[in-house]
Short mmCIF file of the C-alpha atoms (twelve columns), coordinates in Angstrom:
data_MODEL
# 
_entry.id   MODEL 
# 
loop_
_atom_site.group_PDB 
_atom_site.id 
_atom_site.type_symbol 
_atom_site.label_atom_id 
_atom_site.label_alt_id 
_atom_site.label_comp_id 
_atom_site.label_asym_id 
_atom_site.label_seq_id 
_atom_site.Cartn_x 
_atom_site.Cartn_y 
_atom_site.Cartn_z 
_atom_site.pdbx_PDB_model_num 
ATOM 1  C CA . MET A 1  -11.827 -22.563 -16.243 1 
ATOM 2  C CA . ARG A 2  -8.714  -21.967 -18.311 1 
ATOM 3  C CA . LYS A 3  -10.555 -19.500 -20.561 1 
ATOM 4  C CA . ILE A 4  -11.665 -17.497 -17.519 1 
ATOM 5  C CA . ALA A 5  -8.070  -17.346 -16.274 1 
ATOM 6  C CA . GLU A 6  -6.856  -16.182 -19.693 1 
ATOM 7  C CA . ILE A 7  -9.529  -13.477 -19.861 1 
ATOM 8  C CA . ARG A 8  -8.637  -12.224 -16.372 1 
ATOM 9  C CA . PHE A 9  -4.947  -12.192 -17.258 1 
ATOM 10 C CA . LEU A 10 -5.521  -10.254 -20.476 1 
ATOM 11 C CA . THR A 11 -7.893  -7.854  -18.718 1 
ATOM 12 C CA . GLY A 12 -5.189  -7.166  -16.127 1 
ATOM 13 C CA . ILE A 13 -2.625  -6.426  -18.838 1 
ATOM 14 C CA . LEU A 14 -5.054  -4.119  -20.618 1 
ATOM 15 C CA . ARG A 15 -5.905  -2.316  -17.389 1 
ATOM 16 C CA . GLU A 16 -2.195  -1.789  -16.611 1 
ATOM 17 C CA . SER A 17 -1.508  -0.376  -20.066 1 
ATOM 18 C CA . VAL A 18 -4.382  2.118   -19.852 1 
ATOM 19 C CA . ARG A 19 -3.487  3.537   -16.419 1 
ATOM 20 C CA . PRO A 20 -2.065  7.054   -16.682 1 
ATOM 21 C CA . PHE A 21 0.343   6.407   -13.795 1 
ATOM 22 C CA . PRO A 22 1.495   3.328   -11.908 1 
ATOM 23 C CA . VAL A 23 -0.498  2.483   -8.797  1 
ATOM 24 C CA . ALA A 24 1.202   0.895   -5.803  1 
ATOM 25 C CA . SER A 25 -0.209  -2.420  -4.701  1 
ATOM 26 C CA . LEU A 26 -2.127  -2.592  -1.440  1 
ATOM 27 C CA . ARG A 27 0.662   -4.676  0.097   1 
ATOM 28 C CA . THR A 28 3.235   -1.967  -0.714  1 
ATOM 29 C CA . VAL A 29 1.043   0.756   0.771   1 
ATOM 30 C CA . LEU A 30 0.467   -1.226  3.963   1 
ATOM 31 C CA . ARG A 31 4.202   -1.946  4.385   1 
ATOM 32 C CA . ALA A 32 5.065   1.736   3.993   1 
ATOM 33 C CA . ARG A 33 2.377   2.679   6.476   1 
ATOM 34 C CA . GLU A 34 3.747   0.169   9.006   1 
ATOM 35 C CA . ARG A 35 7.204   1.738   8.753   1 
ATOM 36 C CA . VAL A 36 5.816   5.231   9.328   1 
ATOM 37 C CA . ASP A 37 3.742   4.061   12.297  1 
ATOM 38 C CA . ARG A 38 6.821   2.461   13.883  1 
ATOM 39 C CA . ARG A 39 8.753   5.736   13.641  1 
ATOM 40 C CA . ARG A 40 6.040   7.824   15.263  1 
ATOM 41 C CA . VAL A 41 6.059   8.406   18.991  1 
ATOM 42 C CA . PRO A 42 2.649   7.928   20.621  1 
ATOM 43 C CA . ALA A 43 1.151   11.148  22.056  1 
ATOM 44 C CA . SER A 44 1.300   9.851   25.638  1 
ATOM 45 C CA . GLU A 45 5.043   9.171   25.352  1 
ATOM 46 C CA . ALA A 46 5.632   12.559  23.712  1 
ATOM 47 C CA . ALA A 47 3.835   14.268  26.625  1 
ATOM 48 C CA . ASP A 48 6.068   12.402  29.088  1 
ATOM 49 C CA . LEU A 49 9.158   13.591  27.219  1 
ATOM 50 C CA . ASP A 50 7.913   17.205  27.243  1 
ATOM 51 C CA . ALA A 51 7.383   17.088  31.010  1 
ATOM 52 C CA . VAL A 52 11.055  16.244  31.637  1 
# 
């Protein structure tokens, strides 16, 4: 089991070093998306504001 963990760890390091650019983790992407969604006004509310 320990050997498998070591291989996965080393594979991860190798993969990171070969990437041409850093990739954001899924968690980071989802957090950013949540912030954007909170700032947006739903279409129904926007229509109500336009009617005023």
